[in-house]
PDB file of the backbone (N, CA, C, O) and the ligand in Angstrom, with CONECT records:
HET     ZN  A 101       1
ATOM      1  N   MET A   1       0.807  -1.181   0.018  1.00  0.00           N
ATOM      2  CA  MET A   1      -0.037  -0.065   0.014  1.00  0.00           C
ATOM      3  C   MET A   1       0.977   1.319   0.079  1.00  0.00           C
ATOM      4  O   MET A   1       0.757   2.317  -0.608  1.00  0.00           O
ATOM      5  N   LYS A   2       1.890   1.220   0.836  1.00  0.00           N
ATOM      6  CA  LYS A   2       2.737   2.392   0.796  1.00  0.00           C
ATOM      7  C   LYS A   2       3.603   2.672  -0.476  1.00  0.00           C
ATOM      8  O   LYS A   2       4.003   3.777  -0.841  1.00  0.00           O
ATOM      9  N   LYS A   3       3.801   1.560  -1.037  1.00  0.00           N
ATOM     10  CA  LYS A   3       4.524   1.692  -2.329  1.00  0.00           C
ATOM     11  C   LYS A   3       3.542   2.273  -3.500  1.00  0.00           C
ATOM     12  O   LYS A   3       3.961   2.983  -4.415  1.00  0.00           O
ATOM     13  N   LEU A   4       2.245   1.895  -3.354  1.00  0.00           N
ATOM     14  CA  LEU A   4       1.265   2.549  -4.218  1.00  0.00           C
ATOM     15  C   LEU A   4       1.148   4.099  -4.141  1.00  0.00           C
ATOM     16  O   LEU A   4       1.151   4.834  -5.128  1.00  0.00           O
ATOM     17  N   LEU A   5       1.047   4.501  -2.862  1.00  0.00           N
ATOM     18  CA  LEU A   5       1.059   5.868  -2.437  1.00  0.00           C
ATOM     19  C   LEU A   5       2.146   6.669  -3.084  1.00  0.00           C
ATOM     20  O   LEU A   5       1.926   7.700  -3.719  1.00  0.00           O
ATOM     21  N   PHE A   6       3.419   6.103  -2.879  1.00  0.00           N
ATOM     22  CA  PHE A   6       4.624   6.706  -3.385  1.00  0.00           C
ATOM     23  C   PHE A   6       4.514   6.758  -5.047  1.00  0.00           C
ATOM     24  O   PHE A   6       4.822   7.732  -5.734  1.00  0.00           O
ATOM     25  N   LEU A   7       4.155   5.866  -5.388  1.00  0.00           N
ATOM     26  CA  LEU A   7       4.009   5.922  -7.062  1.00  0.00           C
ATOM     27  C   LEU A   7       3.138   6.855  -7.389  1.00  0.00           C
ATOM     28  O   LEU A   7       3.441   7.591  -8.327  1.00  0.00           O
ATOM     29  N   PHE A   8       1.940   7.040  -6.749  1.00  0.00           N
ATOM     30  CA  PHE A   8       0.889   7.953  -7.138  1.00  0.00           C
ATOM     31  C   PHE A   8       1.445   9.312  -7.039  1.00  0.00           C
ATOM     32  O   PHE A   8       1.247  10.110  -7.955  1.00  0.00           O
ATOM     33  N   LEU A   9       2.178   9.662  -5.914  1.00  0.00           N
ATOM     34  CA  LEU A   9       2.839  10.981  -5.634  1.00  0.00           C
ATOM     35  C   LEU A   9       3.834  11.436  -6.696  1.00  0.00           C
ATOM     36  O   LEU A   9       3.951  12.584  -7.126  1.00  0.00           O
ATOM     37  N   LEU A  10       4.495  10.416  -7.033  1.00  0.00           N
ATOM     38  CA  LEU A  10       5.558  10.625  -7.944  1.00  0.00           C
ATOM     39  C   LEU A  10       4.937  10.937  -9.494  1.00  0.00           C
ATOM     40  O   LEU A  10       5.427  11.793 -10.230  1.00  0.00           O
ATOM     41  N   VAL A  11       3.910  10.192  -9.818  1.00  0.00           N
ATOM     42  CA  VAL A  11       3.268  10.339 -11.098  1.00  0.00           C
ATOM     43  C   VAL A  11       2.540  11.768 -11.094  1.00  0.00           C
ATOM     44  O   VAL A  11       2.576  12.449 -12.119  1.00  0.00           O
ATOM     45  N   ALA A  12       1.928  12.192 -10.032  1.00  0.00           N
ATOM     46  CA  ALA A  12       1.190  13.458  -9.862  1.00  0.00           C
ATOM     47  C   ALA A  12       2.026  14.585  -9.859  1.00  0.00           C
ATOM     48  O   ALA A  12       1.558  15.682 -10.165  1.00  0.00           O
ATOM     49  N   ALA A  13       3.424  14.425  -9.493  1.00  0.00           N
ATOM     50  CA  ALA A  13       4.233  15.410  -9.400  1.00  0.00           C
ATOM     51  C   ALA A  13       4.848  15.758 -10.815  1.00  0.00           C
ATOM     52  O   ALA A  13       5.144  16.927 -11.065  1.00  0.00           O
ATOM     53  N   ILE A  14       5.023  14.847 -11.653  1.00  0.00           N
ATOM     54  CA  ILE A  14       5.757  14.953 -12.966  1.00  0.00           C
ATOM     55  C   ILE A  14       5.137  16.026 -13.765  1.00  0.00           C
ATOM     56  O   ILE A  14       5.853  16.947 -14.157  1.00  0.00           O
ATOM     57  N   PRO A  15       3.732  16.000 -14.081  1.00  0.00           N
ATOM     58  CA  PRO A  15       3.078  17.137 -14.961  1.00  0.00           C
ATOM     59  C   PRO A  15       3.429  18.438 -14.406  1.00  0.00           C
ATOM     60  O   PRO A  15       3.920  19.258 -15.182  1.00  0.00           O
ATOM     61  N   ALA A  16       3.244  18.775 -13.115  1.00  0.00           N
ATOM     62  CA  ALA A  16       3.545  19.953 -12.504  1.00  0.00           C
ATOM     63  C   ALA A  16       4.833  20.527 -12.769  1.00  0.00           C
ATOM     64  O   ALA A  16       4.948  21.734 -12.982  1.00  0.00           O
ATOM     65  N   LEU A  17       5.856  19.701 -12.770  1.00  0.00           N
ATOM     66  CA  LEU A  17       7.076  20.003 -12.866  1.00  0.00           C
ATOM     67  C   LEU A  17       7.602  20.385 -14.470  1.00  0.00           C
ATOM     68  O   LEU A  17       8.492  21.173 -14.788  1.00  0.00           O
ATOM     69  N   ALA A  18       6.820  19.630 -15.265  1.00  0.00           N
ATOM     70  CA  ALA A  18       6.920  19.740 -16.661  1.00  0.00           C
ATOM     71  C   ALA A  18       6.397  20.889 -17.055  1.00  0.00           C
ATOM     72  O   ALA A  18       6.950  21.565 -17.923  1.00  0.00           O
ATOM     73  N   ALA A  19       5.201  21.276 -16.433  1.00  0.00           N
ATOM     74  CA  ALA A  19       4.548  22.601 -16.884  1.00  0.00           C
ATOM     75  C   ALA A  19       5.302  23.864 -16.534  1.00  0.00           C
ATOM     76  O   ALA A  19       5.326  24.867 -17.248  1.00  0.00           O
ATOM     77  N   ASP A  20       5.908  23.730 -15.384  1.00  0.00           N
ATOM     78  CA  ASP A  20       6.677  24.959 -14.786  1.00  0.00           C
ATOM     79  C   ASP A  20       7.950  25.284 -15.861  1.00  0.00           C
ATOM     80  O   ASP A  20       8.239  26.434 -16.192  1.00  0.00           O
ATOM     81  N   SER A  21       8.588  24.203 -16.299  1.00  0.00           N
ATOM     82  CA  SER A  21       9.722  24.329 -16.974  1.00  0.00           C
ATOM     83  C   SER A  21       9.617  24.373 -18.721  1.00  0.00           C
ATOM     84  O   SER A  21      10.557  24.367 -19.515  1.00  0.00           O
ATOM     85  N   GLN A  22       8.220  24.415 -18.999  1.00  0.00           N
ATOM     86  CA  GLN A  22       7.738  24.426 -20.217  1.00  0.00           C
ATOM     87  C   GLN A  22       8.181  25.658 -20.923  1.00  0.00           C
ATOM     88  O   GLN A  22       8.009  26.758 -20.397  1.00  0.00           O
ATOM     89  N   VAL A  23       8.803  25.512 -22.212  1.00  0.00           N
ATOM     90  CA  VAL A  23       9.240  26.764 -22.924  1.00  0.00           C
ATOM     91  C   VAL A  23       8.071  27.488 -23.459  1.00  0.00           C
ATOM     92  O   VAL A  23       7.259  26.808 -24.087  1.00  0.00           O
ATOM     93  N   VAL A  24       7.858  28.676 -23.328  1.00  0.00           N
ATOM     94  CA  VAL A  24       6.950  29.562 -23.763  1.00  0.00           C
ATOM     95  C   VAL A  24       7.430  30.787 -24.460  1.00  0.00           C
ATOM     96  O   VAL A  24       8.590  31.130 -24.230  1.00  0.00           O
ATOM     97  N   ILE A  25       6.671  31.536 -25.320  1.00  0.00           N
ATOM     98  CA  ILE A  25       6.857  32.689 -25.797  1.00  0.00           C
ATOM     99  C   ILE A  25       6.074  33.718 -25.245  1.00  0.00           C
ATOM    100  O   ILE A  25       4.853  33.726 -25.404  1.00  0.00           O
ATOM    101  N   MET A  26       6.794  34.770 -24.476  1.00  0.00           N
ATOM    102  CA  MET A  26       6.116  35.654 -23.820  1.00  0.00           C
ATOM    103  C   MET A  26       6.046  37.119 -24.366  1.00  0.00           C
ATOM    104  O   MET A  26       7.107  37.631 -24.721  1.00  0.00           O
ATOM    105  N   ASN A  27       4.917  37.816 -24.462  1.00  0.00           N
ATOM    106  CA  ASN A  27       4.964  39.063 -24.893  1.00  0.00           C
ATOM    107  C   ASN A  27       5.193  40.040 -23.773  1.00  0.00           C
ATOM    108  O   ASN A  27       4.310  40.053 -22.915  1.00  0.00           O
ATOM    109  N   THR A  28       6.164  40.826 -23.622  1.00  0.00           N
ATOM    110  CA  THR A  28       6.412  41.531 -22.568  1.00  0.00           C
ATOM    111  C   THR A  28       5.664  42.787 -22.428  1.00  0.00           C
ATOM    112  O   THR A  28       5.699  43.474 -21.407  1.00  0.00           O
ATOM    113  N   GLU A  29       4.871  43.119 -23.661  1.00  0.00           N
ATOM    114  CA  GLU A  29       4.118  44.350 -23.603  1.00  0.00           C
ATOM    115  C   GLU A  29       2.611  44.053 -23.199  1.00  0.00           C
ATOM    116  O   GLU A  29       2.005  44.774 -22.406  1.00  0.00           O
ATOM    117  N   SER A  30       2.076  42.980 -23.781  1.00  0.00           N
ATOM    118  CA  SER A  30       0.663  42.566 -23.301  1.00  0.00           C
ATOM    119  C   SER A  30       0.620  41.567 -22.078  1.00  0.00           C
ATOM    120  O   SER A  30      -0.372  41.249 -21.422  1.00  0.00           O
ATOM    121  N   LEU A  31       1.968  41.130 -21.918  1.00  0.00           N
ATOM    122  CA  LEU A  31       2.009  40.010 -20.783  1.00  0.00           C
ATOM    123  C   LEU A  31       1.122  38.844 -20.806  1.00  0.00           C
ATOM    124  O   LEU A  31       0.440  38.421 -19.873  1.00  0.00           O
ATOM    125  N   ILE A  32       1.231  38.324 -22.142  1.00  0.00           N
ATOM    126  CA  ILE A  32       0.529  37.176 -22.475  1.00  0.00           C
ATOM    127  C   ILE A  32       1.587  36.260 -22.971  1.00  0.00           C
ATOM    128  O   ILE A  32       2.367  36.641 -23.844  1.00  0.00           O
ATOM    129  N   TYR A  33       1.670  34.751 -22.317  1.00  0.00           N
ATOM    130  CA  TYR A  33       2.526  33.748 -22.954  1.00  0.00           C
ATOM    131  C   TYR A  33       1.926  32.786 -23.816  1.00  0.00           C
ATOM    132  O   TYR A  33       0.774  32.434 -23.560  1.00  0.00           O
ATOM    133  N   HIS A  34       2.534  32.296 -24.817  1.00  0.00           N
ATOM    134  CA  HIS A  34       2.165  31.427 -25.839  1.00  0.00           C
ATOM    135  C   HIS A  34       2.878  30.242 -25.822  1.00  0.00           C
ATOM    136  O   HIS A  34       4.044  30.202 -25.428  1.00  0.00           O
ATOM    137  N   HIS A  35       2.133  29.054 -26.307  1.00  0.00           N
ATOM    138  CA  HIS A  35       2.950  27.803 -26.637  1.00  0.00           C
ATOM    139  C   HIS A  35       3.893  28.236 -27.959  1.00  0.00           C
ATOM    140  O   HIS A  35       3.503  29.015 -28.829  1.00  0.00           O
ATOM    141  N   PRO A  36       5.082  27.645 -27.945  1.00  0.00           N
ATOM    142  CA  PRO A  36       6.027  28.211 -29.175  1.00  0.00           C
ATOM    143  C   PRO A  36       5.179  27.726 -30.450  1.00  0.00           C
ATOM    144  O   PRO A  36       5.448  28.388 -31.453  1.00  0.00           O
ATOM    145  N   SER A  37       4.359  26.870 -30.614  1.00  0.00           N
ATOM    146  CA  SER A  37       3.606  26.674 -31.838  1.00  0.00           C
ATOM    147  C   SER A  37       2.319  27.286 -32.110  1.00  0.00           C
ATOM    148  O   SER A  37       1.584  26.939 -33.035  1.00  0.00           O
ATOM    149  N   CYS A  38       2.061  28.241 -31.245  1.00  0.00           N
ATOM    150  CA  CYS A  38       0.909  29.127 -31.433  1.00  0.00           C
ATOM    151  C   CYS A  38       0.999  29.997 -32.524  1.00  0.00           C
ATOM    152  O   CYS A  38       2.031  30.644 -32.700  1.00  0.00           O
ATOM    153  N   SER A  39      -0.078  30.101 -33.369  1.00  0.00           N
ATOM    154  CA  SER A  39      -0.122  30.989 -34.444  1.00  0.00           C
ATOM    155  C   SER A  39       0.076  32.477 -34.177  1.00  0.00           C
ATOM    156  O   SER A  39       0.553  33.181 -35.068  1.00  0.00           O
ATOM    157  N   ARG A  40      -0.255  32.976 -33.036  1.00  0.00           N
ATOM    158  CA  ARG A  40      -0.002  34.221 -32.663  1.00  0.00           C
ATOM    159  C   ARG A  40       1.503  34.523 -32.508  1.00  0.00           C
ATOM    160  O   ARG A  40       1.945  35.661 -32.666  1.00  0.00           O
ATOM    161  N   VAL A  41       2.195  33.569 -32.225  1.00  0.00           N
ATOM    162  CA  VAL A  41       3.704  33.850 -31.979  1.00  0.00           C
ATOM    163  C   VAL A  41       4.461  34.424 -33.255  1.00  0.00           C
ATOM    164  O   VAL A  41       5.365  35.250 -33.132  1.00  0.00           O
ATOM    165  N   GLU A  42       4.043  33.944 -34.471  1.00  0.00           N
ATOM    166  CA  GLU A  42       4.519  34.268 -35.713  1.00  0.00           C
ATOM    167  C   GLU A  42       4.424  35.866 -35.882  1.00  0.00           C
ATOM    168  O   GLU A  42       5.400  36.518 -36.252  1.00  0.00           O
ATOM    169  N   SER A  43       3.208  36.439 -35.590  1.00  0.00           N
ATOM    170  CA  SER A  43       2.988  37.855 -35.830  1.00  0.00           C
ATOM    171  C   SER A  43       3.533  38.814 -34.534  1.00  0.00           C
ATOM    172  O   SER A  43       3.427  40.036 -34.432  1.00  0.00           O
ATOM    173  N   CYS A  44       4.079  37.972 -33.691  1.00  0.00           N
ATOM    174  CA  CYS A  44       4.880  38.680 -32.494  1.00  0.00           C
ATOM    175  C   CYS A  44       6.340  38.580 -32.410  1.00  0.00           C
ATOM    176  O   CYS A  44       6.910  37.636 -31.863  1.00  0.00           O
ATOM    177  N   THR A  45       6.976  39.644 -33.003  1.00  0.00           N
ATOM    178  CA  THR A  45       8.434  39.585 -33.161  1.00  0.00           C
ATOM    179  C   THR A  45       9.146  40.704 -32.325  1.00  0.00           C
ATOM    180  O   THR A  45      10.292  40.576 -31.894  1.00  0.00           O
ATOM    181  N   LYS A  46       8.452  41.688 -32.157  1.00  0.00           N
ATOM    182  CA  LYS A  46       8.890  42.848 -31.412  1.00  0.00           C
ATOM    183  C   LYS A  46       9.219  42.615 -29.786  1.00  0.00           C
ATOM    184  O   LYS A  46      10.348  42.614 -29.296  1.00  0.00           O
ATOM    185  N   ASN A  47       8.111  42.441 -29.158  1.00  0.00           N
ATOM    186  CA  ASN A  47       8.202  42.214 -27.734  1.00  0.00           C
ATOM    187  C   ASN A  47       8.143  40.880 -27.164  1.00  0.00           C
ATOM    188  O   ASN A  47       7.911  40.678 -25.972  1.00  0.00           O
ATOM    189  N   CYS A  48       8.376  39.880 -28.111  1.00  0.00           N
ATOM    190  CA  CYS A  48       8.315  38.554 -27.492  1.00  0.00           C
ATOM    191  C   CYS A  48       9.730  37.956 -27.124  1.00  0.00           C
ATOM    192  O   CYS A  48      10.708  38.220 -27.822  1.00  0.00           O
ATOM    193  N   ILE A  49       9.813  37.178 -26.057  1.00  0.00           N
ATOM    194  CA  ILE A  49      10.853  36.696 -25.510  1.00  0.00           C
ATOM    195  C   ILE A  49      10.786  35.074 -25.215  1.00  0.00           C
ATOM    196  O   ILE A  49       9.729  34.622 -24.774  1.00  0.00           O
ATOM    197  N   LYS A  50      11.678  34.371 -25.404  1.00  0.00           N
ATOM    198  CA  LYS A  50      11.542  32.933 -25.005  1.00  0.00           C
ATOM    199  C   LYS A  50      11.858  32.884 -23.694  1.00  0.00           C
ATOM    200  O   LYS A  50      12.794  33.560 -23.267  1.00  0.00           O
ATOM    201  N   THR A  51      11.092  32.047 -22.853  1.00  0.00           N
ATOM    202  CA  THR A  51      11.231  31.915 -21.415  1.00  0.00           C
ATOM    203  C   THR A  51      10.588  30.544 -21.084  1.00  0.00           C
ATOM    204  O   THR A  51      10.293  29.705 -21.935  1.00  0.00           O
ATOM    205  N   THR A  52      10.398  30.412 -19.706  1.00  0.00           N
ATOM    206  CA  THR A  52       9.593  29.360 -19.299  1.00  0.00           C
ATOM    207  C   THR A  52       8.331  29.778 -18.769  1.00  0.00           C
ATOM    208  O   THR A  52       8.158  30.950 -18.434  1.00  0.00           O
ATOM    209  N   ARG A  53       7.457  28.929 -18.671  1.00  0.00           N
ATOM    210  CA  ARG A  53       6.084  29.132 -18.121  1.00  0.00           C
ATOM    211  C   ARG A  53       6.119  29.746 -16.653  1.00  0.00           C
ATOM    212  O   ARG A  53       5.358  30.647 -16.300  1.00  0.00           O
ATOM    213  N   ASN A  54       7.100  29.153 -15.819  1.00  0.00           N
ATOM    214  CA  ASN A  54       7.262  29.552 -14.534  1.00  0.00           C
ATOM    215  C   ASN A  54       7.520  31.061 -14.384  1.00  0.00           C
ATOM    216  O   ASN A  54       6.907  31.830 -13.645  1.00  0.00           O
ATOM    217  N   GLU A  55       8.625  31.374 -15.290  1.00  0.00           N
ATOM    218  CA  GLU A  55       9.176  32.633 -15.324  1.00  0.00           C
ATOM    219  C   GLU A  55       8.165  33.642 -15.808  1.00  0.00           C
ATOM    220  O   GLU A  55       8.126  34.731 -15.236  1.00  0.00           O
ATOM    221  N   ALA A  56       7.366  33.395 -16.777  1.00  0.00           N
ATOM    222  CA  ALA A  56       6.321  34.255 -17.219  1.00  0.00           C
ATOM    223  C   ALA A  56       5.321  34.485 -16.307  1.00  0.00           C
ATOM    224  O   ALA A  56       4.914  35.637 -16.154  1.00  0.00           O
ATOM    225  N   VAL A  57       4.792  33.442 -15.586  1.00  0.00           N
ATOM    226  CA  VAL A  57       3.952  33.690 -14.471  1.00  0.00           C
ATOM    227  C   VAL A  57       4.454  34.594 -13.368  1.00  0.00           C
ATOM    228  O   VAL A  57       3.758  35.366 -12.708  1.00  0.00           O
ATOM    229  N   ALA A  58       5.759  34.397 -13.256  1.00  0.00           N
ATOM    230  CA  ALA A  58       6.384  35.088 -12.049  1.00  0.00           C
ATOM    231  C   ALA A  58       6.473  36.552 -12.411  1.00  0.00           C
ATOM    232  O   ALA A  58       6.526  37.420 -11.540  1.00  0.00           O
ATOM    233  N   ARG A  59       6.490  36.827 -13.747  1.00  0.00           N
ATOM    234  CA  ARG A  59       6.477  38.345 -14.261  1.00  0.00           C
ATOM    235  C   ARG A  59       5.252  38.762 -14.511  1.00  0.00           C
ATOM    236  O   ARG A  59       5.152  39.762 -15.222  1.00  0.00           O
ATOM    237  N   GLY A  60       4.190  38.206 -14.073  1.00  0.00           N
ATOM    238  CA  GLY A  60       2.734  38.652 -14.135  1.00  0.00           C
ATOM    239  C   GLY A  60       2.091  38.364 -15.365  1.00  0.00           C
ATOM    240  O   GLY A  60       1.065  39.008 -15.587  1.00  0.00           O
ATOM    241  N   ALA A  61       2.516  37.417 -16.342  1.00  0.00           N
ATOM    242  CA  ALA A  61       1.820  37.132 -17.502  1.00  0.00           C
ATOM    243  C   ALA A  61       0.648  36.047 -17.357  1.00  0.00           C
ATOM    244  O   ALA A  61       0.468  35.328 -16.374  1.00  0.00           O
ATOM    245  N   ARG A  62      -0.047  36.073 -18.433  1.00  0.00           N
ATOM    246  CA  ARG A  62      -1.227  34.998 -18.224  1.00  0.00           C
ATOM    247  C   ARG A  62      -1.115  34.311 -19.476  1.00  0.00           C
ATOM    248  O   ARG A  62      -0.464  34.790 -20.405  1.00  0.00           O
ATOM    249  N   ALA A  63      -1.796  33.067 -19.562  1.00  0.00           N
ATOM    250  CA  ALA A  63      -1.819  32.237 -20.683  1.00  0.00           C
ATOM    251  C   ALA A  63      -2.728  32.759 -21.828  1.00  0.00           C
ATOM    252  O   ALA A  63      -3.783  33.320 -21.534  1.00  0.00           O
ATOM    253  N   CYS A  64      -2.358  32.597 -23.117  1.00  0.00           N
ATOM    254  CA  CYS A  64      -2.954  33.055 -24.233  1.00  0.00           C
ATOM    255  C   CYS A  64      -4.178  32.235 -24.338  1.00  0.00           C
ATOM    256  O   CYS A  64      -4.170  31.050 -24.005  1.00  0.00           O
ATOM    257  N   ARG A  65      -5.302  32.873 -24.823  1.00  0.00           N
ATOM    258  CA  ARG A  65      -6.641  32.216 -24.925  1.00  0.00           C
ATOM    259  C   ARG A  65      -6.723  31.141 -26.060  1.00  0.00           C
ATOM    260  O   ARG A  65      -7.401  30.117 -25.974  1.00  0.00           O
ATOM    261  N   VAL A  66      -6.016  31.467 -27.045  1.00  0.00           N
ATOM    262  CA  VAL A  66      -5.915  30.666 -28.108  1.00  0.00           C
ATOM    263  C   VAL A  66      -5.322  29.243 -27.973  1.00  0.00           C
ATOM    264  O   VAL A  66      -5.953  28.231 -28.277  1.00  0.00           O
ATOM    265  N   CYS A  67      -4.071  29.248 -27.498  1.00  0.00           N
ATOM    266  CA  CYS A  67      -3.217  28.095 -27.396  1.00  0.00           C
ATOM    267  C   CYS A  67      -3.305  27.540 -25.955  1.00  0.00           C
ATOM    268  O   CYS A  67      -3.169  26.332 -25.756  1.00  0.00           O
ATOM    269  N   GLY A  68      -3.543  28.461 -24.898  1.00  0.00           N
ATOM    270  CA  GLY A  68      -3.560  28.056 -23.518  1.00  0.00           C
ATOM    271  C   GLY A  68      -2.178  28.248 -22.780  1.00  0.00           C
ATOM    272  O   GLY A  68      -1.991  27.953 -21.600  1.00  0.00           O
ATOM    273  N   GLY A  69      -1.308  28.742 -23.569  1.00  0.00           N
ATOM    274  CA  GLY A  69       0.221  29.010 -23.153  1.00  0.00           C
ATOM    275  C   GLY A  69       0.831  27.903 -23.296  1.00  0.00           C
ATOM    276  O   GLY A  69       2.033  27.823 -23.043  1.00  0.00           O
TER     277      GLY A  69
HETATM  278 ZN    ZN A 101      -1.059  31.740 -28.154  1.00  0.00          ZN2+
END
């Protein structure tokens, strides 16, 4: 039983860690971050920087409504 609980915790923690270090494209002017494959990223060349989701959220950005960040 203890082994199962450990496995469950391990599996539950992986997506959270992956989401935080996920590379996103953040618009520093509108404070919206996108998934690198988002169609909006192509039109965003001036104020966009490559960062991680964790960093983007820390800087006050929110996820794009089209791609979900
Ligand atoms: Zn987007």
